[in-house]
N, C-alpha and C positions, 0 to 999 in steps of 0.2 A: 150650739154648734152641732150637736149630735143629730138634730132634726134635719140638718143640711145634707148629711151623708147619703141617705137613700135618694134624695132628689138629685144630687150630683151624679151618682151612678146611673140613675134612670135617665137623666138628661144627657148622658154621655159627654159630660164636660168637666167633672170634678171628682176625681177618684181619691178618696180619703181612706187611709188604713191606720189602724193602731198596731203597734209592735209590742210584743210581750216576751219576756225572757222564758226560755224553755225550762230552766231549772226551778224558778220560783214563781213564775207567772206574773211577775211584777211588770207594770207598764214601763216600757222603754221610752215611747214617744209616739208622735203622730207624723204621718208622711202622706203627701198628696201630690198628685199630678193634676194641674188645672189647665184647661184649654184656654189659650190666649187668643189664638186665631187658627185658621185652617193649617193643620200640620205642626203647630207650635204649642208646646205645653210648658208650664212652669213647674219646677220641682220645689216644693216647700216642705219644711220639716222643723220640728222642735223635739227636744229630748228632756226627759226628767233630769233634773240637776244631778241626782245621785247615780244616774246611768251614763253620764257623759264620760268621754275619754276611754271607752272600752271597745270601740269599734262597732257597737250595735247600730248606730245611725248609718254608718257606711253600709253595713250589711242590709239593713232594711231599705234604705234608699236605692241601693244597687238592685235589689230584687224588684222594686217598684219600677225603676227605669227599664230594666230588662223586660218586664212584663209590658210596659208601654211600647217599647220598640217592636215587640213581637205581636202585639194585639191591636194597637191603635195606628191610625194613619199619621205617624209622627216623622218629621224630618229634622226637628230642632227641639231640644229640651233646654230651657233657660233656668238659671239660678240667680237670685237677687239677695243681697244682704247689705245692711247698713255698714258703711266703712267702720272698721274697728271690730266687727264681729268675726274675730279670727277663728273661733271654733267652727262657725258655719262655713267659712272659707276653706278651712282645712278639710272638712268633710267633702265639699264640692271638688276640691283639687284631688283628693284621694279617689273620687269617683271618676275622674278624667275630664272634668269641666275645664275649659279654657277661660280664664278671666279675660274678658274683652275690654274692660275699661271701668272708669269711674264716672258716674253721672252726678254732676254737681247739683245740689239742692233738689234732688229727685222727689223727696217726700217729707211730709211733716211727721215727726216722731211724737212719742208720748209727752215730751217736754214742750210741745207746741211750736217747735222751731224746725225749719227745713234742714235736712241732713243730706250728705253725699251718700251714694249707694254704689256698691260694686255690682257689676253684671257679668255673667259668664254663660257659657253654653256648651252643649255637646251637639254635634250635628251628624246626620247620616250622610255619608258620602257615597 
């Protein structure tokens, strides 16, 4: 995955960042904005288990989204999560995403079965 990072930035379509704690330099997680289509990006993130629930993901994702709004030609940032991923949904809602709905059987998960997904977005008005 690390080899994808420079290509994404150079191709102007996938901006991946790592977030680290100021006090210990421990990895918090990875955060990305990936171009879906013209003016539409998807926010993705994961956090190290020991760093969850401390507000670090909200802080890092907010900084990345703010950068995207200011720097990229963005009118919509989307968020997706498999239904039941309440941690991801809580981060998205704290960021100001509006949950727009549930897509039935949107994707195949690690168990090989289709699962429902939540979709949400922030839009520039």
